[in-house]
C-alpha positions in Angstrom: 105.1 84.0 82.6 105.7 83.1 86.3 107.3 79.8 87.1 106.6 78.6 90.7 109.1 76.4 92.4 108.8 75.0 95.9 111.2 77.7 97.2 110.3 80.8 95.2 108.5 82.3 92.3 110.4 84.1 89.6 109.6 85.8 86.3 110.7 83.9 83.1 112.0 86.5 80.6 110.7 86.5 77.0 114.2 85.8 75.7 114.7 82.8 78.1 111.3 81.5 77.0 112.1 81.9 73.3 115.6 80.3 73.8 114.2 77.3 75.6 111.5 76.6 73.0 114.1 77.1 70.3 116.4 74.4 71.9 113.4 72.0 72.3 112.5 72.4 68.7 116.0 72.1 67.3 116.9 69.0 69.3 114.7 66.7 67.2 115.5 68.8 64.0 112.3 70.9 63.9 112.8 74.2 62.1 110.3 77.0 62.8 110.5 80.8 62.6 107.8 80.9 65.3 109.0 80.1 68.8 106.8 81.6 71.5 103.7 81.6 69.4 104.2 78.1 67.8 101.1 76.6 69.5 98.7 79.5 68.5 98.1 78.2 65.0 97.7 74.6 66.0 95.2 75.5 68.7 93.2 77.5 66.2 93.3 74.5 63.8 92.3 72.0 66.4 89.3 74.2 67.5 88.2 74.4 63.9 88.5 70.6 63.6 85.9 70.2 66.4 83.5 72.6 64.6 84.2 75.7 66.7 83.2 78.8 64.7 85.6 81.6 63.9 84.1 83.9 66.7 84.7 81.2 69.3 88.3 80.6 68.1 89.0 84.3 68.0 87.8 84.8 71.6 89.7 81.7 72.8 93.0 83.1 71.5 92.1 86.8 72.2 92.8 87.6 68.6 91.3 90.4 66.5 89.8 89.5 63.1 92.9 90.6 61.1 95.2 88.5 63.2 93.2 85.3 63.2 92.4 85.4 59.5 95.9 86.4 58.5 98.0 84.2 60.7 96.1 81.4 62.4 93.2 80.2 60.2 93.1 79.0 56.7 90.4 80.3 54.5 89.2 76.9 53.6 85.4 76.3 53.8 85.5 73.5 56.4 81.8 72.7 56.3 81.9 72.3 52.6 85.0 70.1 52.7 83.5 67.9 55.4 80.3 67.4 53.4 82.3 66.6 50.2 84.1 63.7 51.9 80.9 62.4 53.5 81.2 63.7 57.1 78.3 65.5 58.7 78.7 69.3 58.9 77.3 69.6 62.4 78.5 68.5 65.8 81.6 66.4 66.4 80.5 63.2 64.8 83.3 62.7 62.2 86.4 60.6 62.7 88.8 58.5 60.7 88.1 54.8 61.3 91.7 53.8 61.0 91.5 51.2 63.8 88.6 49.6 62.1 90.7 48.7 59.1 92.7 45.5 59.1 95.3 45.7 56.2 96.5 42.4 54.7 99.6 40.9 56.2 101.4 41.1 52.8 101.0 44.9 52.8 102.2 45.2 56.4 105.3 43.2 55.5 106.1 45.5 52.6 105.6 48.6 54.7 107.3 47.3 57.8 109.8 44.6 56.8 110.9 44.0 60.5 107.3 43.5 61.6 107.8 39.8 62.5 110.8 40.6 64.8 
């Protein structure tokens, strides 16, 4: 990976990259055995959440079938799961209407005792 600064461009070594990500993760107490590839799985999951098919996800990450199925995707039937909870199985038309809910003040006070401050 090349990092460009105003004065010069230099190569960032794999070990420096891995060490920097390790420090960034450990600072807030995040433990992970994946450092340089930590975002690969989440990008595959996010693509699946917006109804991308496995072929599209595989091409996006430049993964072969063994890698994507073994490391980055779950084998859960997403369309079936969406239909079972009442979401459409086509397009990007599903969402959680959290902002539309207005919980009772008594519940808010129990969950967040300092809410009035």
